[in-house]
C-alpha positions in Angstrom: 18.4 -4.5 19.2 18.7 -8.1 17.8 16.2 -10.4 16.5 16.1 -13.7 18.3 14.1 -17.2 17.7 13.5 -18.7 20.9 12.7 -22.3 21.5 11.6 -24.1 24.4 14.1 -22.9 27.9 14.2 -23.3 31.4 11.6 -20.9 33.2 13.9 -19.1 35.7 12.9 -15.7 36.8 15.8 -13.0 37.2 16.3 -9.4 37.8 19.1 -7.3 36.6 19.7 -3.7 35.8 18.5 -2.3 32.7 15.1 -1.8 30.6 13.8 -4.0 27.7 11.4 -3.9 24.9 10.1 -7.2 23.3 8.1 -7.0 19.8 6.5 -10.2 18.7 7.1 -11.1 15.1 5.9 -14.6 14.9 4.3 -17.1 17.4 3.5 -16.5 21.0 5.6 -15.2 23.6 5.0 -15.8 27.4 6.3 -13.1 29.8 6.4 -13.5 33.4 7.2 -10.2 35.2 7.0 -10.4 39.0 3.7 -12.2 39.5 2.2 -11.0 36.4 1.8 -13.4 33.2 0.8 -12.4 29.8 1.0 -14.0 26.4 2.0 -11.7 23.5 1.2 -12.5 19.9 2.6 -11.1 16.5 2.6 -7.3 16.4 2.3 -6.9 20.2 5.3 -5.3 22.2 6.2 -5.3 25.9 8.6 -2.8 27.9 9.7 -3.3 31.4 12.3 -2.2 34.1 14.5 -5.5 34.3 14.8 -4.9 37.9 11.8 -6.8 38.3 12.3 -10.7 38.2 11.4 -11.8 34.7 11.5 -14.6 32.2 10.3 -14.9 28.5 10.0 -17.7 26.1 7.4 -19.7 23.7 4.0 -19.8 24.9 3.7 -23.3 23.8 5.9 -26.0 21.9 6.5 -23.8 18.9 9.5 -21.3 18.6 8.8 -17.7 19.0 10.5 -15.1 16.6 10.9 -11.4 18.3 13.0 -8.4 18.5 14.9 -7.6 21.6 16.1 -4.3 22.7 18.2 -3.8 26.0 19.1 -0.4 27.5 20.6 0.9 30.2 19.0 1.3 33.5 16.6 4.0 33.5 16.1 4.5 29.4 12.8 4.3 28.5 11.0 4.4 24.8 9.6 7.4 23.2 6.6 6.5 21.4 5.4 8.7 18.5 1.7 8.0 17.1 1.6 11.0 14.9 2.6 14.2 13.7 3.6 16.8 16.4 1.8 20.0 16.7 4.7 22.0 15.1 4.4 19.5 12.2 0.6 19.1 12.0 
């Protein structure tokens, strides 16, 4: 995982093996994933298989600050939203 601050960059969709998670800290992130396009704001997250052509960068003229996690193909995040039945 690493923190990135992205300024304007060339829009070029690329596929590659792996899995990515993006978490926006500040600014707005434009994500293009195949034919889908979305804007993420602070506190929002995206996760996706990188075999789909994708690109991400600032949604406007301002830089975007984000956490970026890249994992081997097939890995997926495990999300826990509360205590498990064993802990509960």
